[in-house]
N, C-alpha and C positions, 0 to 999 in steps of 0.2 A: 063756355068757360066755367070751370069748376070753382067752387068756393075754396078758399085757402085751407080751411079745416076739413074739407073733403079729401084733400091731398095729404096733409099731415095728420095722421091718425092720433099718435101719442108718442112721447119720448120713450126710449128704451133705457131703463135704469138698471144697470148691472155693474158689477165690480170693474169689468174691463172697459165699459163705456165711460164710467166715471173717471178712470185714470186718464183717458184721452181728452178730458175737458181742459186740462192744463195746456194742451197743444191747440186749443180752439177747435176741437173736433167734437161734434155732437151727433148722436145716433137717434133716429126717429123711425117708427113704423109708418109706412106711407101706403097710399093706394096702389094696388097691384098694377093698375093701368097707367100710372103716372110716369112720365119720363124725366130725365135729369134736368132739363130746362124748366119744366113745370115745378119740380121740387125746389130748384134754386129760387125761382120767382116767389113761390109760396113762403119759403123761409125768410127771404128778404122783406116781404110785405108784412108777415106776421110779427117778426121780432125787430125789424128796423136795423138789420145788420148787413154787411157786405159778404157775400159767399164767394170763395175762391174756387172751390171744387166740390163735386158731388160724386160719391161712389155708391152704387146700388148693388144689392144681392137679393135674389129670390130664395126664400127659405121654405123648404118643404115641411108640411105638417107632420108631426110625429104620430106613429101608430100607438094607440093606448089600449090597454086591456079594459074590458068593461064587464068583468065577472063571467057569468056563464054564457054571455052572448058573444058573437064574433067581435074581433077587435074593431074599435072605432078609430077615428082619425081626427086629429086637430087640424084646424084650417091652415092652409098655406098663406104666407104673407110676404111682403117686400120690406126690406130694411134699407135705409139710406144713411150713409156717413157723410155729414156735411162739414166741410172745412172752411173756416172763416179766414178772411184776409188778415194780415198782421196788424193793419191800422183800424180794423173793425172793433166795435165794442163787443163785449161778451153777452151771452143770453142769460139774463138774470134768473130765469127759472131754475137753472142748474146750480146756481151759486151756493145755496144752503145745503146741498147734498154732498158736496165734495169733502 
């Protein structure tokens, strides 16, 4: 069994993800090998909330220029959009950023 924080890497703080906080949708970078049930259990355990739905998407790493050398590549990662139930409390971590 993985640790909760091995599954949830970090929150994604972007303009688009912050707009969805009002609808109780939170975006996290997660472990590439984690499935939806593991992500749901990790978020519920870490933040003490009820999760209604988890959507995931694999993001390809961008090709970046590195000067005179051949192009490098950023790492690929997995993103999870976690939707909480209507009666669930919010995640306080995101409150001050909206």
